[in-house]
ZAMARGU-4260 file (C-alpha; in steps of 0.2 Angstrom, whole numbers, plus 5000, padded with zeros to 4 digits):
<rodrens>
0) 5235/5057/5200 | 5226/5049/5183 | 5208/5052/5178 | 5195/5041/5182 | 5180/5035/5171
5) 5164/5026/5176 | 5148/5022/5168 | 5131/5030/5170 | 5115/5023/5163 | 5125/5018/5149
10) 5136/5034/5147 | 5155/5035/5151 | 5157/5048/5164 | 5174/5055/5169 | 5184/5065/5181
15) 5201/5074/5180 | 5211/5081/5193 | 5220/5093/5183 | 5216/5102/5166 | 5218/5096/5151
20) 5217/5097/5131 | 5206/5082/5129 | 5200/5066/5132 | 5198/5052/5120 | 5186/5036/5118
25) 5197/5023/5110 | 5193/5006/5104 | 5203/4995/5095 | 5217/5007/5096 | 5208/5019/5085
30) 5200/5036/5093 | 5180/5035/5089 | 5177/5049/5100 | 5184/5065/5109 | 5179/5079/5121
35) 5185/5094/5129 | 5188/5094/5148 | 5177/5107/5157 | 5179/5113/5175 | 5168/5106/5187
40) 5158/5121/5195 | 5159/5113/5213 | 5176/5111/5213 | 5186/5121/5201 | 5202/5110/5204
45) 5193/5096/5194 | 5188/5092/5177 | 5172/5084/5171 | 5171/5074/5153 | 5158/5061/5148
50) 5156/5051/5131 | 5140/5043/5123 | 5148/5026/5115 | 5142/5025/5098 | 5127/5013/5095
55) 5138/5000/5085 | 5149/4997/5098 | 5138/5001/5113 | 5138/4982/5123 | 5147/4973/5110
60) 5166/4980/5112 | 5177/4984/5126 | 5182/5002/5126 | 5196/5013/5133 | 5197/5031/5140
65) 5214/5041/5140 | 5216/5059/5145 | 5229/5069/5139 | 5236/5054/5131 | 5236/5043/5149
70) 5225/5028/5152 | 5211/5033/5163 | 5208/5022/5180 | 5193/5011/5177 | 5198/5009/5159
75) 5196/4998/5148 | 5179/4996/5151 | 5170/4979/5148 | 5157/4978/5134 | 5143/4976/5147
80) 5146/4992/5154 | 5144/5003/5140 | 5126/4995/5136 | 5112/5007/5133 | 5101/5006/5149
85) 5086/4997/5150 | 5078/5004/5166 | 5063/4994/5174 | 5053/4997/5189 | 5039/4986/5199
90) 5027/4994/5210 | 5016/4982/5222 | 5003/4990/5232 | 5004/4985/5251 | 4990/4994/5260
95) 4981/5012/5261 | 4993/5016/5277 | 5009/5022/5278 | 5023/5012/5288 | 5035/5023/5299
100) 5052/5026/5291 | 5045/5025/5272 | 5046/5039/5262 | 5030/5051/5263 | 5022/5056/5248
105) 5003/5054/5251 | 4992/5040/5255 | 4995/5021/5251 | 5010/5009/5252 | 5019/5001/5239
110) 5034/4990/5238 | 5045/4996/5225 | 5060/4988/5215 | 5069/4997/5202 | 5085/4989/5191
115) 5094/4990/5174 | 5090/4976/5164 | 5106/4978/5151 | 5117/4979/5165 | 5111/4972/5182
120) 5126/4977/5193 | 5124/4996/5188 | 5115/5005/5201 | 5097/5014/5198 | 5091/5030/5204
125) 5071/5033/5206 | 5063/5048/5209 | 5046/5050/5214 | 5038/5067/5209 | 5022/5072/5220
130) 5010/5086/5211 | 5018/5099/5220 | 5035/5094/5211 | 5044/5091/5227 | 5055/5074/5225
135) 5061/5061/5234 | 5075/5050/5226 | 5076/5031/5229 | 5093/5022/5225 | 5094/5004/5222
140) 5112/4996/5223 | 5111/4978/5217 | 5122/4965/5229 | 5135/4952/5223 | 5136/4963/5206
145) 5119/4960/5201 | 5119/4943/5203 | 5104/4943/5214 | 5089/4955/5213 | 5088/4972/5222
150) 5079/4972/5238 | 5063/4982/5238 | 5060/4998/5246 | 5043/5003/5255 | 5037/5020/5250
155) 5020/5029/5254 | 5012/5036/5240 | 4995/5042/5233 | 4987/5048/5217 | 4998/5060/5206
160) 5015/5055/5210 | 5025/5051/5195 | 5040/5039/5196 | 5055/5044/5185 | 5071/5038/5181
165) 5083/5054/5182 | 5095/5046/5172 | 5085/5046/5156 | 5071/5055/5160 | 5058/5040/5156
170) 5043/5037/5167 | 5049/5021/5179 | 5035/5010/5172 | 5024/5008/5157 | 5006/5003/5166
175) 5003/5022/5170 | 5008/5038/5170 | 5003/5041/5189 | 5003/5028/5202 | 4983/5020/5198
180) 4970/5023/5210 | 4957/5012/5205 | 4955/5002/5189 | 4938/5006/5183 | 4935/5017/5167
185) 4935/5037/5173 | 4918/5047/5169 | 4922/5059/5153 | 4921/5078/5160 | 4916/5090/5147
190) 4928/5096/5137 | 4918/5111/5128 | 4929/5125/5124 | 4945/5116/5133 | 4962/5118/5125
195) 4978/5111/5133 | 4996/5116/5130 | 5005/5103/5117 | 5022/5096/5117 | 5026/5088/5100
200) 5040/5076/5102 | 5052/5071/5090 | 5063/5056/5091 | 5079/5058/5081 | 5091/5045/5078
205) 5095/5043/5058 | 5093/5050/5038 | 5100/5067/5041 | 5092/5073/5026 | 5074/5067/5029
210) 5076/5073/5047 | 5081/5090/5041 | 5065/5091/5030 | 5054/5084/5044 | 5060/5099/5054
215) 5060/5113/5042 | 5041/5108/5038 | 5038/5109/5057 | 5046/5125/5061 | 5038/5133/5046
220) 5021/5127/5053 | 5026/5133/5071 | 5027/5150/5062 | 5008/5149/5058 | 4995/5152/5068
225) 4991/5137/5079 | 4974/5146/5087 | 4982/5154/5101 | 4989/5136/5111 | 5004/5136/5119
230) 5015/5124/5109 | 5034/5117/5113 | 5044/5106/5101 | 5055/5092/5110 | 5068/5086/5099
235) 5076/5070/5108 | 5093/5063/5101 | 5092/5046/5103 | 5111/5042/5102 | 5112/5045/5083
240) 5127/5036/5076 | 5128/5049/5061 | 5137/5064/5063 | 5126/5073/5051 | 5112/5069/5062
245) 5121/5076/5078 | 5127/5090/5069 | 5108/5095/5064 | 5103/5091/5083 | 5118/5105/5089
250) 5110/5116/5075 | 5092/5116/5082 | 5098/5118/5099 | 5108/5133/5094 | 5094/5140/5084
255) 5084/5138/5101 | 5066/5135/5092 | 5064/5118/5101 | 5070/5110/5118 | 5083/5099/5113
260) 5085/5083/5123 | 5099/5070/5122 | 5098/5051/5127 | 5113/5042/5137 | 5115/5031/5122
265) 5102/5023/5110 | 5086/5021/5119 | 5074/5015/5107 | 5060/5024/5101 | 5047/5019/5114
270) 5057/5023/5125 | 5062/5039/5120 | 5043/5044/5117 | 5040/5038/5135 | 5052/5053/5142
275) 5045/5065/5130 | 5028/5062/5138 | 5034/5061/5155 | 5042/5078/5154 | 5027/5090/5156
280) 5013/5080/5165 | 5001/5094/5162 | 5001/5096/5142 | 4994/5086/5127 | 5008/5077/5116
285) 5009/5073/5098 | 5023/5061/5094 | 5029/5066/5078 | 5040/5055/5067 | 5057/5063/5060
290) 5051/5056/5042 | 5033/5065/5045 | 5029/5083/5036 | 5016/5094/5041 | 5009/5109/5033
295) 4999/5124/5037 | 4989/5125/5052 | 4989/5105/5054 | 4989/5106/5075 | 4975/5118/5077
300) 4965/5106/5067 | 4971/5091/5076 | 4969/5097/5094 | 4951/5102/5086 | 4949/5084/5084
305) 4955/5079/5100 | 4941/5090/5110 | 4927/5086/5098 | 4921/5075/5112 | 4925/5069/5129
310) 4929/5052/5126 | 4943/5055/5111 | 4958/5048/5116 | 4969/5050/5103 | 4970/5056/5085
315) 4979/5052/5069 | 4978/5061/5052 | 4977/5055/5036 | 4994/5053/5026 | 4999/5047/5011
320) 5009/5032/5020 | 4998/5026/5037 | 4991/5009/5032 | 4973/5011/5037 | 4974/5031/5035
325) 4982/5030/5018 | 4977/5041/5005 | 4976/5043/4989 | 4980/5023/4986 | 4974/5014/5002
330) 4989/5002/5001 | 5001/5018/5002 | 5008/5031/4990 | 5026/5037/4989 | 5031/5052/4996
335) 5039/5058/4981 | 5022/5055/4971 | 5012/5068/4981 | 5011/5086/4987 | 5007/5086/5004
340) 5002/5107/5004 | 4990/5102/4990 | 4982/5087/5000 | 4982/5095/5016 | 4974/5109/5008
345) 4960/5096/5001 | 4956/5087/5016 | 4954/5104/5026 | 4942/5113/5013 | 4932/5095/5010
350) 4931/5087/5025 | 4932/5101/5039 | 4930/5094/5056 | 4925/5077/5050 | 4931/5063/5061
355) 4930/5045/5061 | 4932/5031/5073 | 4947/5019/5070 | 4954/5003/5080 | 4970/5010/5082
360) 4980/5027/5078 | 4996/5027/5068 | 5012/5032/5077 | 5018/5043/5061 | 5009/5059/5069
365) 4998/5053/5083 | 4989/5066/5097 | 4986/5059/5115 | 4976/5068/5127 | 4984/5070/5144
370) 4968/5064/5154 | 4970/5049/5142 | 4988/5046/5144 | 4986/5048/5164 | 4972/5036/5163
375) 4980/5023/5152 | 4998/5024/5155 | 5013/5027/5143 | 5019/5015/5130 | 5025/4998/5135
380) 5043/5000/5132 | 5048/4983/5139 | 5038/4974/5126 | 5039/4986/5111 | 5056/4994/5114
385) 5063/4998/5099 | 5046/5001/5088 | 5031/4993/5080 | 5017/4988/5089 | 5016/5000/5103
390) 5003/5014/5098 | 4992/4997/5093 | 4994/4992/5111 | 4990/5010/5117 | 4975/5011/5108
395) 4968/4995/5112 | 4972/4998/5131 | 4963/5015/5129 | 4948/5007/5120 | 4945/4994/5134
400) 4944/5010/5146 | 4932/5017/5136 | 4943/5030/5125 | 4939/5034/5107 | 4953/5032/5093
405) 4949/5043/5078 | 4955/5049/5061 | 4956/5068/5059 | 4950/5067/5040 | 4953/5087/5037
410) 4971/5084/5040 | 4984/5075/5029 | 5002/5073/5036 | 5016/5066/5025 | 5027/5053/5029
415) 5041/5044/5021 | 5036/5028/5028 | 5046/5013/5033 | 5063/5020/5033 | 5065/5018/5051
420) 5071/5000/5051 | 5074/4996/5033 | 5075/4977/5030 | 5069/4974/5047 | 5053/4981/5046
425) 5045/4966/5040 | 5051/4955/5054 | 5046/4969/5067 | 5029/4970/5062 | 5026/4950/5061
430) 5035/4950/5079 | 5024/4965/5084 | 5009/4956/5079 | 5012/4940/5088 | 5014/4951/5104
435) 4998/4959/5102 | 4989/4943/5098 | 4995/4938/5115 | 4989/4952/5125 | 4975/4956/5115
440) 4966/4942/5107 | 4952/4955/5101 | 4961/4967/5092 | 4967/4958/5075 | 4948/4952/5073
445) 4944/4971/5074 | 4956/4977/5064 | 4952/4966/5051 | 4934/4969/5052 | 4937/4988/5051
450) 4947/4984/5034 | 4934/4974/5027 | 4920/4986/5030 | 4931/4999/5024 | 4920/5014/5034
455) 4933/5026/5028 | 4929/5024/5009 | 4914/5037/5008 | 4928/5051/5015 | 4941/5046/5004
460) 4929/5045/4988 | 4923/5063/4992 | 4941/5068/4993 | 4944/5060/4975 | 4928/5069/4969
465) 4934/5087/4975 | 4952/5082/4967 | 4944/5076/4950 | 4935/5091/4948 | 4951/5102/4949
470) 4956/5092/4934 | 4943/5098/4924 | 4926/5092/4915 | 4926/5074/4911 | 4912/5075/4897
475) 4914/5058/4890 | 4909/5041/4901 | 4916/5024/4893 | 4906/5008/4900 | 4916/4992/4901
480) 4921/4980/4915 | 4939/4976/4914 | 4939/4961/4902 | 4957/4961/4894 | 4962/4957/4877
485) 4957/4965/4861 | 4942/4977/4870 | 4954/4985/4884 | 4966/4986/4869 | 4954/4996/4861
490) 4947/5006/4875 | 4966/5013/4878 | 4965/5018/4861 | 4951/5027/4862 | 4955/5035/4878
495) 4971/5043/4872 | 4963/5049/4856 | 4950/5058/4865 | 4962/5066/4877 | 4972/5070/4863
500) 4958/5081/4858 | 4955/5088/4873 | 4941/5078/4879 | 4939/5073/4898 | 4935/5056/4901
505) 4929/5044/4914 | 4928/5025/4912 | 4913/5016/4924 | 4920/4998/4928 | 4906/4986/4934
510) 4915/4974/4947 | 4910/4958/4954 | 4891/4960/4952 | 4882/4942/4954 | 4899/4934/4955
515) 4904/4920/4968 | 4896/4921/4986 | 4904/4935/4996 | 4911/4944/4982 | 4909/4964/4983
520) 4897/4970/4971 | 4903/4988/4966 | 4907/5001/4952 | 4923/5010/4950 | 4927/5026/4942
525) 4944/5028/4932 | 4948/5047/4928 | 4959/5047/4913 | 4976/5051/4917 | 4973/5052/4936
530) 4976/5033/4941 | 4980/5040/4959 | 4961/5042/4962 | 4958/5025/4968 | 4942/5028/4980
535) 4929/5032/4967 | 4921/5015/4971 | 4902/5014/4974 | 4897/4997/4983 | 4880/4988/4979
540) 4864/4994/4970 | 4860/5006/4986 | 4876/5018/4979 | 4870/5020/4962 | 4862/5038/4965
545) 4879/5043/4972 | 4887/5038/4957 | 4875/5047/4946 | 4876/5062/4956 | 4895/5060/4956
550) 4896/5057/4936 | 4885/5073/4934 | 4896/5082/4946 | 4910/5078/4935 | 4902/5084/4921
555) 4898/5069/4908 | 4889/5074/4894 | 4889/5057/4884 | 4892/5038/4884 | 4902/5026/4875
560) 4896/5008/4880 | 4908/4996/4875 | 4904/4980/4885 | 4889/4973/4896 | 4897/4958/4904
565) 4892/4959/4923 | 4885/4975/4920 | 4869/4976/4931 | 4852/4980/4924 | 4849/4993/4936
570) 4865/5002/4931 | 4863/4999/4913 | 4845/5008/4914 | 4849/5022/4924 | 4865/5026/4914
575) 4856/5023/4897 | 4842/5034/4903 | 4854/5048/4907 | 4863/5051/4891 | 4864/5048/4873
580) 4878/5035/4867 | 4887/5024/4855 | 4890/5006/4857 | 4905/4999/4851 | 4904/4981/4847
585) 4918/4969/4851 | 4909/4952/4853 | 4892/4944/4851 | 4888/4945/4870 | 4872/4956/4863
590) 4863/4938/4858 | 4876/4925/4863 | 4877/4924/4881 | 4891/4913/4879 | 4899/4929/4869
595) 4910/4921/4855 | 4896/4910/4847 | 4906/4895/4853 | 4896/4879/4859 | 4900/4866/4870
600) 4912/4858/4858 | 4922/4872/4856 | 4916/4874/4838 | 4907/4889/4831 | 4891/4887/4833
605) 4883/4893/4817 | 4870/4904/4825 | 4855/4893/4824 | 4838/4896/4831 | 4836/4903/4848
610) 4828/4887/4855 | 4846/4878/4851 | 4853/4892/4859 | 4843/4889/4877 | 4849/4871/4876
615) 4867/4877/4872 | 4867/4889/4888 | 4857/4877/4898 | 4871/4863/4895 | 4886/4873/4893
620) 4883/4887/4904 | 4886/4905/4899 | 4899/4920/4901 | 4889/4934/4908 | 4897/4930/4925
625) 4904/4917/4933 | 4894/4903/4942 | 4878/4894/4939 | 4864/4902/4929 | 4851/4908/4942
630) 4846/4927/4941 | 4850/4928/4924 | 4835/4928/4910 | 4831/4915/4896 | 4841/4919/4880
635) 4825/4927/4872 | 4823/4939/4885 | 4842/4944/4885 | 4841/4948/4867 | 4825/4958/4869
640) 4835/4967/4883 | 4848/4970/4872 | 4840/4974/4856 | 4832/4988/4865 | 4849/4995/4873
645) 4857/4994/4854 | 4841/5002/4846 | 4843/5016/4859 | 4860/5020/4855 | 4864/5035/4842
650) 4878/5022/4833 | 4881/5005/4836 | 4899/5003/4829 | 4906/4989/4820 | 4924/4987/4816
655) 4920/4974/4800 | 4906/4973/4788 | 4904/4954/4793 | 4900/4960/4810 | 4888/4971/4804
660) 4879/4959/4794 | 4878/4946/4809 | 4870/4960/4820 | 4857/4966/4806 | 4854/4947/4803
665) 4850/4946/4823 | 4841/4960/4825 | 4830/4963/4809 | 4818/4978/4810 | 4824/4984/4826
670) 4830/4999/4821 | 4847/4998/4825 | 4858/5010/4818 | 4873/5001/4813 | 4888/5009/4807
675) 4906/5001/4801 | 4921/5009/4806 | 4937/4999/4806 | 4949/5000/4821 | 4964/5011/4818
680) 4977/5000/4810 | 4996/4999/4809 | 5005/5002/4792 | 5005/4982/4784 | 5022/4981/4775
685) 5025/4968/4762 | 5029/4951/4765 | 5047/4949/4770 | 5058/4937/4762 | 5063/4921/4772
690) 5080/4911/4773 | 5080/4896/4760 | 5079/4879/4767 | 5077/4881/4785 | 5076/4866/4795
695) 5060/4868/4801 | 5046/4880/4795 | 5043/4892/4811 | 5023/4896/4811 | 5019/4912/4824
700) 5003/4908/4832 | 5000/4927/4844 | 4990/4928/4858 | 4981/4922/4873 | 4976/4905/4865
705) 4960/4899/4875 | 4947/4888/4868 | 4938/4900/4857 | 4956/4906/4851 | 4959/4888/4845
710) 4968/4880/4859 | 4962/4862/4853 | 4967/4866/4836 | 4985/4870/4839 | 4988/4856/4851
715) 4980/4844/4837 | 4991/4852/4824 | 5008/4850/4836 | 5003/4832/4839 | 5002/4828/4821
720) 5018/4837/4818 | 5026/4825/4830 | 5018/4810/4824 | 5022/4812/4807 | 5041/4821/4810
725) 5035/4836/4801 | 5047/4851/4799 | 5035/4863/4808 | 5038/4872/4824 | 5024/4882/4831
730) 5030/4897/4840 | 5017/4904/4852 | 5020/4923/4855 | 5011/4923/4873 | 5002/4908/4880
735) 4989/4896/4881 | 4976/4889/4894 | 4987/4874/4896 | 5005/4876/4888 | 5011/4859/4895
740) 5003/4847/4882 | 5009/4860/4869 | 5028/4859/4875 | 5028/4840/4877 | 5025/4837/4858
745) 5041/4845/4856 | 5036/4855/4842 | 5030/4870/4851 | 5040/4885/4858 | 5031/4898/4869
750) 5037/4913/4874 | 5025/4920/4888 | 5014/4935/4891 | 5020/4950/4884 | 5014/4968/4883
755) 5005/4975/4866 | 5017/4985/4860 | 5031/4970/4860 | 5021/4958/4849 | 5027/4962/4832
760) 5047/4964/4839 | 5045/4946/4847 | 5036/4939/4831 | 5052/4946/4822 | 5065/4942/4834
765) 5059/4925/4833 | 5061/4924/4814 | 5044/4916/4811 | 5042/4912/4793 | 5024/4913/4793
770) 5008/4915/4803 | 4993/4905/4808 | 4976/4911/4816 | 4966/4894/4823 | 4952/4904/4830
775) 4937/4895/4829 | 4925/4909/4831 | 4919/4923/4820 | 4932/4938/4826 | 4926/4955/4825
780) 4942/4962/4823 | 4958/4953/4830 | 4972/4962/4835 | 4984/4948/4834 | 4981/4945/4815
785) 4986/4966/4815 | 5002/4959/4824 | 5008/4946/4812 | 5003/4955/4797 | 5015/4971/4803
790) 5028/4959/4806 | 5028/4954/4788 | 5020/4938/4789 | 5008/4928/4777 | 4995/4921/4788
795) 4983/4906/4787 | 4965/4908/4795 | 4948/4899/4794 | 4937/4907/4782 | 4928/4915/4794
800) 4921/4930/4802 | 4933/4947/4802 | 4950/4937/4802 | 4945/4932/4783 | 4938/4949/4777
805) 4953/4958/4784 | 4965/4945/4775 | 4954/4946/4757 | 4957/4964/4760 | 4976/4965/4762
810) 4977/4949/4750 | 4991/4940/4758 | 4985/4926/4767 | 4978/4906/4765 | 4959/4904/4770
815) 4956/4887/4777 | 4939/4879/4778 | 4931/4877/4794 | 4931/4861/4799 | 4946/4855/4789
820) 4956/4840/4797 | 4971/4843/4806 | 4982/4834/4793 | 4976/4844/4780 | 4981/4860/4790
825) 4997/4856/4793 | 5000/4850/4774 | 4992/4867/4769 | 5004/4877/4782 | 5020/4868/4774
830) 5011/4872/4756 | 5008/4891/4761 | 5027/4891/4764 | 5034/4884/4749 | 5024/4897/4739
835) 5034/4909/4748 | 5050/4899/4743 | 5053/4892/4761 | 5056/4874/4758 | 5062/4864/4773
840) 5078/4854/4772 | 5068/4839/4778 | 5053/4835/4766 | 5035/4831/4776 | 5026/4815/4776
845) 5009/4819/4767 | 4995/4818/4775 | 4988/4803/4766 | 5002/4793/4772
</rodrens>
């Protein structure tokens, strides 16, 4: 007699009448799985076998079964019969009294239906288990092959009865772990000293290497002390397609350190953890992703957090990648970039016993107290069956029933993150958020409010400070907002130089002070060489004492002020009163609120009397911050405050003599100790020969060209070259405030933004013949001039500021009178080219034409 096969909850089961070698699962003529027949203990004349259909085939392809090469009866099996089960149940209360003939399990009458949504023709068994472990089984057999819903059955059941699907081990419905008696929020009993046993549930599906690392870390932690709390690990294989994952599961089963369960096919993450949570109804649970890395006595600390208050229902630790609970970067950090033992130890020693309320836990490592689970119910497997959103839904349901969701701040668990669904993750998250909005309209607003308030910032900052203290003393403080350009470039060089000398450096970055309405005013600390410390942030004036305390704790002994744009007066006074300091001059913010001595017509102002400056600022605004003038002092008052700051400095360091002369003229008799110290410079080579008679003279203009940097001059020169058909092409190595008008002339090429180290190579790569610095303000140094000179170019510039002083020093440029007409500028550029032997093939039309 041939073997017989049938499906049971997505698995293929078989019975053979005689012993044989093996059974084979066949798809498209290929053997995809083999198994050995084993004797039936109830009838030794029969042999049993079973298959789990590979996930890629389950529900998608017809398969066949043969035993000893002979096709089994019932084979081939239609694709629908091999779908993983989606077992569902519906419970409706009828009355509080039992009906004669109903299944008696307590008080209360219920109408029950159960079915398999994946294959409605399959029969479904449902077990009702009471508190004494007594079980009653209901079997639901669909009529007409599942075309019509199964008929409900009536049962009598009271509190404590658990409905379970024996085929998969899942709880039968997500609305509750037990049949609910009342919907009211339950009173919280005292939990002082209480500790329940814990099941750590680890669903396993893919990525054998990551899963092996997770299990190794978990096993090592179980070998340590966990405060005598009974703990079991429940490893559930969710129909893995990868044979190496299956082999790993078999290995764990053989070693015996975890209880191993195997799903009948791929049920999905949510059904899998529901199965684990329903396994032992007297235990707390920890849901641990197979890509999470635990360390030390993490479970003892996690359980302690869970019982810190009677109302705490869920606990989640910090992690390198855990959305709102991420550290050190609040946006998440790759696991490969952190040391879990170091960070977990840092959290344990810095924030012992600390918890904080959060709107939702995060499922990578998620502790749920059993009394909370009993009250709130299991995860919603039907809505969130394959993952994402299920813990958010659970936590918000818990929240509405009075439970607290907290973060355990003295634990950090590593998390690979995002590996479960690969490219599907974004779509799954979006779908989950839509479902959460439909079910809990107040959930996302609460989360966004939490993110905006960032109540965990002080705790992350404490961790950052503890970490920073392990790096040694940070003795030098640099004060400067993020400005970009030459100021930040010089700062970077100074930081590198100080660190090379063994000096620790901390940079103070004011952000948002007095800017647009709604922007947060804060001070951010940057520890040089430790960019991972992202939470050294101090919000508002009230946090300045904390900032000072932490700077002292870091070991600051002196300060260097680089700029005061956007620096609040209270911060400046606090720091200047605490440490001796130097000041580096990068522009003229010290007496010009417009910073660069350029007036409303985008020309050098000539540094007139203060009354003229007052009118200029009133008419044209200032650059001390964005927005209007409200709250900022008159120019005279500003200059007096800056004079006091500069006079208090040990040195006011100017990069050129021209800069020092201008400051001395503005602050006579103020006692400012000026020092001239040129910036570290590159080696300047000789002018490089250029090819004879090019079709166009290519003039390099380098940098980010705004109004003060000569945008108007460059545009006018390009338009004049177009109008007179001059053999001039301007190569903008960088970008401007508006590239389109420049490009429309046909006489400008734009490379786009570049890194500082790329400037010289770009100028060389485009074979520029000479350089032009159209800047209309008296520069204090000018790195773009350095780049043009280092590229071997002769440079034309206006006879103004540091640009003129440096060109005179190098003896290789052309200085143009400020205010020179545009045609004369272009003629001068062509003349400079001729002096170098560069004669274009097309003669220029003279300016007088």
